[in-house]
N, C-alpha and C positions, 0 to 999 in steps of 0.2 A: 150318680154324678159322673162316674167314669165314662159311660157311653156318650153322654152329651158333650163332654170335653173332647173325647176322641173324635167326634164327628167334625170338630174344628181342625183335626189333624188328618186322619185317614181311616179307612176300614180294611176289610179283607184280612188275609193272614199276614203274619210278619214276614214269611218267606216271600210271598208275592210282592210285598212292599219293598223288601230290601234287595231281592234278586229278580226283578221283573223280566229280564231278558232270558236268564238261564231257566226260569220256570217254564218258558215256552217250549223248551226242548224235551220236557218230561213226557215219556211215552212215544216219542217220535223216533224214526229210524236214524241210523248214524249219518246218512247222507242228507238229513233234513237241513234245509237252508234257513239260517237265522233271518228273521224279518228285519228290515231296515227301519230305524226310528227316524221318521221324516222330520224335516225342519218345521213343517207346518204343525206337527204334533207338539213339538217343543214350544213353538210360538203360542199354540193354543193354551198350553199349561201356564205359560208366562202371563198371558192375558187374563186367565182365570185367577191367578195369584194376585195380579194387580187389582182386579175387580173385588176380590175378597178383602184385600187390605184397605182399599179405598172405601168400600161400602161399610165394612166393619168399623173403620175409623170414624167415618162420618156419623154413623148411627150411634156409636159409643159416645162421641163428643156431644151430639145433640141431646141424647138421653141423660148423660151425666150433667150437662149444664142445666137441663130442665129440672132434674131431681135436686141438684144442689141449690137452685134458685128457690125451691120450695122450702128449703131448710134455712133456719136462722144460724148461719155459720158463726156469726159474731158471738152468739151465746153458747157455742159448743166448744168444748176443749179439744185439744189436738187428738187425744185418743178416741174421742167420739167421732171426729171427722175421719180418722183412719178406719175405724170399724164401719162407718157408713160407706166409705169408698169400697171396701171389700164386699159389703153387701150389694152394692150396685153392680160389681163385676159378676157376682153370682146371678143376679137378676138379668143382666144383659145376656149372658151366655144362655141362660134358660129360655129367654124370650126369642133369641135368634134361632136356637135349635127347635123351639116350638113352632116358629114360623116355617122352618123347613119341613116339619111334619105336616102342617096344615096345607102348605103349598109345595109339594115335592119338586115340581119342575123349576120353580124359582129358588127353592132351597138348595138344589144341586149346584146352582151357580154361586151361592154364598158359602155353603159348607164345603169342606174338602172331601167330597165323595165323587165317584165316577159318574153316576147318573141318578135320576129320580127312583129307579127301581131299587137301588141300594138303600135308599132311605125307607122305602116301603118294606123291604125285607127286615129291617131293624126297627120298625115302627113301635112295637111293643116295648122293647128295651129303651128306646129313645124317649118314648112318652113318659115312662116311669122315672127315668133320669132327669128329664126336664121338670117334672113335678117336684122332685126332690130338690133340685137346684133353686127353683123359684121359691119354694117354701123356706129353704135355708136363707136365701137372700132377704125375703120379707121378715123373717125372724131376726136376723142380724140387724136389719135396719130398725125394726121396732125396739130391739134391745139397746141400740145406740141412742135412742131417744127416750129411753125409760129412766125412771128415777123419781124421787119425791119432788113434786112441784114441776115436773117436766111434761112434755107433750104426751108421753105414754106412761101409764101407771106401771109401777114395778111388777105387780102381779101379771099384767098383760105381757110385758116384755119377757119375763122369765117363762111364762106359760107358752108363749109363741116359740121360744127356742126349744123347749122340751118337746113340744108338739112336732116341730120340724125334724128333730132328731128321730123321734118315733116313726114318723112318716118315712124318712129316709131308710131306716133299718127295715121296716116292713116291705118297702119296695125292693130293696136289695135282696131280701130273703125270697120274695116272690119271683124275682127275675133271675136269680142265680142260676137256675137250670138252663137258661137261655144263653148264658155266657159261653163263648167258645174258649179254646185253649189260650189264644192270644189275649182275650179279655181278662181271663183269670190271672195270667202272668203279669199283665199291665197293672191290674189292681194290686197284686202283691208288691210289685216294684214301687208303685206310687205310694202305697201305704208305708213301706219301709222308708222311702225317701222323705215323705211328709213328717214322719217321726224324727228323722235326723235333722231336717230343716228347722222344725219348731223347737226340738230339744236343744240343739246347739245355740240357736238364737236366744232362747229364754235363759239358758245357762250362762252365756256370756253377759247378757244384760243384767241378770240378777247378781252375778259375781261382781260386776263393776259397781252396781248399786250397794252391794254389801260392804265394799271398801270405801264407800262415800264419794265415788267419782261422779256418779249421775243419780238421778231419781229412780226409784224402783218402778218396775212396770206395773201399770194399773190393771185392774180386771178387764177393762175394755181393750187395752193393748194386748193382753195375753190371748183374749178371744180372737182378736184380729190376726195375731201371729199364727195361731193354730188354723183358723179358717183359711187365711191366705196361703199358708204353707201347704195345705191340701191341694189347692188349685195349682200352685206353682209346681208341686211334685207331679201332678198328672201331666202337665205340658212337658216337663223335663223328661219324664219316662217315655212319652210319645216321641219326643225328638230323638232320644237315644235309640228307640226302635226303628228310626228312619221313617216315621209317619208324618213328618212336617212338610215333606215335599208335595208340591201341587199334583193333584190327580188328573 
């Protein structure tokens, strides 16, 4: 999941991302002249950022509207809708990155990467991460619709979630040797942050429910908090590493 989310932010090393100008002087003589960052280059990055925001927003809006129109929202509780929304985010991210893998030239304009070659270099890791995100998204969506007398049977909803977790663990173990130092550090940071986000949110909510101020969190709400916290943590960690700037 980390590689797919990071492709929406940036690649390469943390040093090159945070200090792109200084890194150009490594190995150069003292009289080396720093290259000028042209206005055209900055304008190109700005245009790419606009394209990413507009295309991602339009695709997400259309996909979300289409998916929600297929669901009977009137018969769904608020926690079911929340879990379904988190599931759709997983699915959208997985589909977008998967599209970039299938069509690297077009994907380089949508994803925050330098060029199509960068996508091809990380194809194996990206493919596994995409499969994991899509499987988790499908499982969360099935679980939100599962229950006695609902659209999905309880056994199918529970089984889908367990299967998606197993798939994600197997893919992570398989691709772990391909993770660079930045990927490993980003994974650790996002994991710690996800624990803090989910833990604090659940603790505050449960404490307020314990004193009778609000209703206790439902199982669907707990799952949505944990799954949503994982995604939020990845993007926060990427932003802290300076990887949200357009490439």
